[in-house]
C-alpha positions in Angstrom: 30.6 23.7 12.1 27.6 23.5 14.5 26.3 20.1 15.5 22.9 18.9 14.2 22.2 17.4 17.7 19.2 19.1 19.4 20.3 21.1 22.5 19.2 19.5 25.7 17.4 21.8 28.2 15.4 20.5 31.2 13.3 23.7 31.3 12.3 23.4 27.6 11.7 19.7 28.0 9.3 20.2 31.0 7.5 23.1 29.2 7.0 21.0 26.1 5.7 18.0 28.2 3.5 20.3 30.3 1.9 21.8 27.2 1.2 18.4 25.7 -0.3 17.3 29.1 -2.5 20.4 29.2 -3.8 19.7 25.7 -4.4 16.1 26.6 -6.3 17.0 29.7 -8.5 19.4 27.9 -9.4 16.8 25.3 -9.9 14.1 27.9 -12.2 16.3 30.1 -15.4 15.9 28.0 -14.6 12.3 27.1 -13.4 10.9 30.4 -14.4 13.5 32.9 -18.1 12.6 33.0 -20.2 9.4 33.2 -23.9 8.5 33.5 -24.8 6.6 36.6 -28.1 4.6 36.8 -29.6 4.8 40.2 -33.1 4.7 41.8 -33.6 8.3 41.0 -32.8 7.6 37.3 -29.8 8.7 35.3 -27.5 11.1 37.0 -24.3 12.8 35.8 -21.2 12.0 37.8 -17.6 13.4 37.4 -14.4 11.5 37.1 -11.8 14.2 37.3 -9.2 11.8 38.5 -9.3 10.1 35.1 -8.5 13.4 33.4 -5.5 13.8 35.7 -4.3 10.3 34.8 -4.6 11.1 31.1 -2.6 14.3 31.5 0.1 12.6 33.6 0.4 9.7 31.1 0.9 12.2 28.2 3.4 14.2 30.3 5.5 11.2 31.0 5.2 9.8 27.5 6.3 13.2 26.0 9.4 13.3 28.1 10.4 9.8 27.2 9.7 10.5 23.5 11.9 13.7 23.6 14.7 11.9 25.4 14.7 9.1 22.9 14.7 11.5 19.9 17.6 13.4 21.4 19.5 10.2 22.0 19.0 9.0 18.5 20.0 12.3 17.0 23.2 12.4 19.1 24.1 8.9 18.0 23.5 9.7 14.3 25.5 12.9 14.5 28.4 11.2 16.3 28.7 8.4 13.8 31.9 8.8 11.7 31.1 6.1 9.2 28.1 6.1 6.8 25.1 4.2 8.1 24.9 0.6 7.2 21.6 -1.2 6.4 19.7 -2.1 9.6 19.7 -5.8 8.6 22.6 -6.9 6.3 21.7 -9.1 3.4 23.4 -12.2 4.8 21.8 -11.8 8.2 18.3 -11.3 6.6 18.9 -14.5 4.5 19.8 -16.5 7.6 16.9 -15.0 9.5 14.6 -16.1 6.7 15.9 -19.6 6.7 15.4 -19.8 10.4 11.8 -18.6 10.0 11.1 -21.3 7.4 12.7 -24.0 9.6 10.6 -22.9 12.6 7.5 -22.9 10.4 8.2 -26.4 9.2 8.8 -27.8 12.7 5.9 -25.9 14.4 3.3 -28.7 14.2 5.7 -31.2 15.8 6.7 -29.1 18.8 5.4 -30.3 22.2 3.4 -27.1 22.9 1.9 -27.0 19.4 -1.8 -27.9 19.9 -4.7 -27.4 17.5 -5.3 -23.8 18.7 -1.7 -22.7 17.9 -1.6 -24.4 14.5 -5.0 -22.7 13.6 -3.6 -19.3 14.6 -0.4 -19.9 12.6 -2.5 -20.8 9.6 -4.4 -17.6 9.9 -1.1 -15.6 10.1 0.2 -17.3 7.0 -2.9 -16.4 5.1 -2.2 -12.7 5.9 1.4 -13.1 5.1 0.5 -14.5 1.6 -1.9 -11.6 1.1 0.7 -9.1 2.2 3.3 -10.5 -0.2 0.7 -10.3 -3.0 -0.2 -6.7 -2.2 3.5 -5.9 -1.9 3.8 -6.5 -5.6 1.2 -3.8 -6.3 2.0 -1.3 -3.6 5.6 -2.0 -2.6 7.2 -2.7 -6.0 4.9 -0.9 -8.5 4.0 1.9 -6.2 0.2 1.7 -6.9 -1.9 2.4 -3.8 -4.6 -0.3 -3.8 -7.4 0.0 -1.1 -9.6 -2.6 -2.7 -7.3 -5.6 -2.6 -9.9 -7.6 -0.6 -12.0 -7.7 -3.7 -9.6 -10.2 -5.4 -9.5 -12.2 -2.1 -13.3 -12.5 -2.3 -13.2 -13.4 -6.0 -10.9 -16.3 -5.3 -13.0 -17.5 -2.4 -16.3 -17.4 -4.2 -14.7 -18.8 -7.4 -13.5 -21.9 -5.5 -16.8 -22.3 -3.7 -19.0 -22.0 -6.8 -16.8 -24.2 -9.0 -16.5 -27.0 -6.4 -20.2 -27.0 -5.6 -21.7 -26.6 -9.1 -19.2 -28.6 -11.2 -17.7 -31.0 -8.6 -14.2 -29.9 -9.2 -11.5 -30.6 -6.7 -9.4 -28.1 -4.8 -6.4 -28.7 -6.9 -8.3 -27.9 -10.1 -10.1 -24.9 -8.6 -7.0 -23.3 -7.1 -5.4 -22.2 -10.4 -8.8 -21.3 -11.9 -9.5 -19.1 -8.9 -6.2 -17.4 -9.4 -6.9 -16.8 -13.1 -10.3 -15.4 -12.4 -8.9 -13.0 -9.7 -6.1 -12.0 -12.2 -8.8 -11.2 -14.8 -10.5 -9.0 -12.3 -7.2 -7.3 -11.6 -6.8 -6.5 -15.3 -10.4 -5.3 -15.4 -9.6 -2.9 -12.5 -6.3 -1.9 -14.1 -7.8 -0.5 -17.3 -10.0 2.3 -15.8 -7.2 3.5 -13.5 -4.3 3.7 -15.9 -4.2 7.5 -15.8 -4.8 7.8 -12.0 -2.1 8.1 -9.3 -1.9 8.6 -5.6 -5.1 9.5 -3.8 -7.3 9.2 -6.9 -6.1 5.7 -7.5 -6.8 4.8 -3.9 -10.4 6.1 -4.1 -11.1 4.2 -7.3 -9.7 0.9 -5.9 -11.7 1.5 -2.7 -14.8 1.9 -4.7 -14.1 -1.3 -6.7 -13.8 -3.3 -3.5 -17.1 -2.0 -2.2 -18.8 -2.8 -5.6 -17.6 -6.4 -5.4 -18.9 -6.8 -1.9 -22.3 -5.3 -2.8 -22.6 -7.6 -5.8 -21.9 -10.6 -3.5 -24.7 -9.4 -1.1 -27.3 -8.7 -3.8 -26.7 -11.5 -6.3 -28.4 -14.0 -4.1 -29.2 -16.6 -6.7 -25.5 -17.2 -7.4 -23.6 -16.1 -4.3 -26.2 -16.9 -1.6 -26.5 -13.2 -0.7 -25.9 -12.3 3.0 -26.3 -16.0 3.9 -23.1 -16.9 2.0 -22.2 -20.4 0.9 -21.9 -23.3 3.3 -20.7 -26.9 2.9 -17.6 -26.0 0.8 -15.6 -29.0 -0.2 -12.4 -29.7 1.8 -9.1 -30.4 0.0 -7.8 -34.0 -0.1 -4.2 -35.4 0.0 -3.8 -36.5 -3.6 -7.3 -37.9 -3.7 -7.3 -39.3 -0.1 -10.0 -37.5 1.9 -9.3 -36.8 5.6 -12.5 -38.2 7.0 -13.2 -41.2 9.4 -14.6 -43.4 6.6 -16.2 -43.3 3.2 -19.7 -44.7 2.5 -18.6 -46.4 -0.8 -15.8 -48.2 0.9 -13.0 -46.0 -0.5 -9.6 -45.4 1.1 -9.1 -42.5 3.4 -5.9 -40.7 4.4 -5.7 -42.5 7.8 -6.4 -45.9 6.3 -3.8 -45.5 3.5 -1.0 -44.6 5.9 -2.2 -47.0 8.6 -3.0 -44.3 11.2 -5.8 -43.9 13.6 -8.1 -41.2 12.4 -7.6 -37.8 14.1 -9.2 -34.4 13.3 -5.7 -32.9 13.7 -4.6 -34.5 10.4 -6.7 -32.0 8.4 -5.5 -29.1 10.6 -1.8 -29.9 10.0 -2.4 -30.6 6.3 -4.1 -27.2 5.9 -1.2 -25.6 7.7 1.4 -27.1 5.5 -0.7 -26.3 2.4 -0.9 -22.5 3.2 2.8 -22.6 4.1 3.7 -24.1 0.7 1.5 -21.5 -1.0 3.1 -18.6 0.9 6.6 -19.8 0.2 5.8 -20.2 -3.5 4.5 -16.6 -3.4 7.7 -15.4 -1.8 10.0 -17.3 -4.2 8.1 -16.0 -7.2 8.3 -12.4 -5.9 12.0 -12.6 -5.2 12.6 -14.1 -8.6 10.4 -11.7 -10.6 12.0 -8.7 -9.0 15.3 -9.5 -10.8 13.6 -10.0 -14.1 12.9 -7.1 -16.5 9.2 -6.8 -15.4 10.3 -6.5 -11.8 12.7 -3.7 -12.6 10.0 -2.1 -14.7 7.7 -2.1 -11.6 10.4 -0.4 -9.5 11.1 2.1 -12.3 7.4 2.9 -12.4 7.3 3.4 -8.6 10.2 5.8 -8.6 9.2 8.0 -11.6 6.5 7.2 -14.2 7.6 10.0 -16.6 11.2 8.7 -16.6 9.9 5.2 -17.0 8.0 6.3 -20.1 11.0 8.1 -21.5 13.1 4.9 -21.2 10.7 3.2 -23.6 8.7 1.2 -21.1 4.9 1.0 -21.5 3.2 2.1 -18.3 0.0 0.4 -19.4 1.6 -3.0 -19.6 3.6 -2.5 -16.4 0.5 -1.5 -14.3 -1.7 -4.2 -15.7 0.9 -6.9 -15.0 1.3 -5.7 -11.4 -2.5 -5.6 -10.8 -3.0 -9.1 -12.5 -0.1 -10.9 -10.6 -1.0 -9.3 -7.3 -4.6 -10.2 -7.7 -3.8 -13.8 -8.7 -2.0 -14.4 -5.3 -5.1 -12.9 -3.6 -7.2 -15.4 -5.5 -5.0 -18.3 -4.4 -5.3 -17.1 -0.7 -9.1 -16.7 -1.1 -9.6 -20.2 -2.4 -7.6 -21.6 0.5 -9.6 -19.4 2.9 -12.8 -20.9 1.5 -11.7 -24.5 1.8 -10.4 -23.9 5.3 -13.5 -22.3 6.6 -16.0 -24.4 4.8 -18.3 -21.3 4.8 -17.9 -17.8 3.3 -20.1 -14.7 3.3 -19.7 -11.1 2.2 -19.0 -10.1 5.8 -15.6 -11.8 5.5 -14.5 -9.4 2.8 -15.1 -5.9 4.2 -12.9 -2.8 3.8 -11.2 -3.4 7.2 -9.6 -6.5 5.6 -8.0 -4.4 2.9 -6.9 -1.9 5.5 -5.2 -4.6 7.6 -3.4 -6.1 4.6 -2.2 -2.6 3.5 -1.1 -1.8 7.1 0.9 -5.1 7.1 2.7 -4.0 4.0 3.4 -0.5 5.2 4.3 -1.5 8.8 6.7 -4.2 7.5 8.3 -1.9 5.0 7.2 -1.6 1.4 9.2 -4.1 -0.7 10.5 -6.0 2.4 9.4 -9.7 2.4 10.6 -10.5 5.9 9.2 -7.2 7.2 5.7 -8.3 6.1 6.1 -11.6 8.1 6.9 -9.6 11.3 4.1 -7.1 10.7 1.5 -9.9 10.1 2.6 -11.5 13.4 2.2 -8.2 15.2 -1.1 -7.1 13.6 -2.8 -10.5 13.3 -1.1 -13.0 15.6 -0.9 -11.0 18.8 -4.6 -10.0 18.9 -5.5 -13.7 18.3 -3.3 -14.8 21.2 -4.7 -12.2 23.5 -8.4 -12.6 22.9 -9.3 -11.0 26.2 -8.0 -7.7 24.9 -9.9 -7.9 21.6 -12.0 -4.8 22.5 -8.8 -2.8 22.5 -7.6 -4.3 19.2 -8.3 -1.3 17.0 -6.9 1.1 19.7 -3.6 -0.9 19.7 -3.8 -1.1 15.9 -4.0 2.7 15.5 -1.4 3.4 18.2 1.0 1.0 16.5 0.6 2.7 13.1 1.1 6.1 14.7 4.3 5.0 16.6 5.8 3.3 13.6 5.2 6.3 11.4 7.0 8.5 14.0 9.8 6.1 14.7 10.4 4.4 11.3 8.3 5.9 8.5 9.9 3.5 6.1 8.7 0.4 8.0 10.2 -2.1 10.3 12.6 -3.7 7.7 12.7 -1.3 4.8 16.1 -2.2 3.4 16.0 -3.7 -0.1 18.9 -5.2 -2.0 19.3 -3.5 -5.4 18.1 -5.7 -8.3 21.1 -4.5 -10.4 24.7 -3.9 -9.1 27.3 -1.9 -10.9 30.5 -3.8 -11.7 34.0 -2.4 -10.9 34.1 -0.4 -14.1 30.6 0.9 -13.6 31.3 1.9 -10.1 34.4 3.8 -11.1 32.6 5.5 -14.0 29.7 6.5 -11.7 32.2 8.2 -9.3 33.8 10.0 -12.2 30.4 11.3 -13.4 29.4 12.2 -9.9 32.7 14.1 -9.4 
């Protein structure tokens, strides 16, 4: 039997790399080969042929490396005698998750953890929570949602309007924001019950843009393009984190006998979003093992088979949209209280794209994978602010590479929600035979 390993030929490898370099040079010539120079005589056209050579050489070297890696991986796969095991075993993933939680709990108390690091970690946790919420819709139910930022915006504006107009605290507005976002999820779910794939993506994208346009044009309620400022900050069980109160009330620092520090609020907000994110994770892990979670996965695999088993796709889809939207509403309310100011510019399509990219990059259905993807796509650009102008270039390159290297995502392994017993396994082998 012939081996499936690609045959290695230096000549073919060089020809392939040379062809790729030639194409790259032809594409780079009009883009990099010329530039406008401002001089005393006005604008003149100058050539930069060396840049074209650099582009071709980089593609030539990259193509060779890519081909060698592909051949090496194919050889390793073909020579393996045993069936492939999951990339990350279940016990190792559990221990890794426990280590991540412990590191997150200890982060504010580490010597190097200043206000800047805690702020960035808080931002990453917001996107982790959003990724876990969208994972219910996309990863478990298989419904492509490009307008997820709309529910994020509904939660943020719900909290801001309720707290300012009715004087409600954060702890009362938080569940209300989640309920309002869930109701918007149900409202979106009804018109798209018969849609799948690309058509569903287009409709959800339009829904997200509709919500943003409403926020811009309904100025009397939402403040229009100016947004809403002066949003109420959360308190620690009624103890505000301010230097003092005009009515002589007790503040957080006074109650615990501490000297007032602005870092108290930063650390409190960090632990608050950490608690919300962990609650989202625990809820998702639990609901996956319940009948509704298994119904989502059945719908993702085959809607026709799901219907033939007696499951109602309408209920299954609406529940996925509603629960996923509720978690976006919770994250939106936290975003509003953390920022103290919100505007429609915070809820553009690029936010939906980043959240969806986090889910796809991490591996649809993988909770830990979403954490890693959020750190890569959100955390690294925040730490390297001087490279911000190249953020979208790196973003696109990362997505291209991950689709070539691991189309299923960084950590795509998912434990089955149901396991066959000894009798079931034997019977399955007999039927298969």
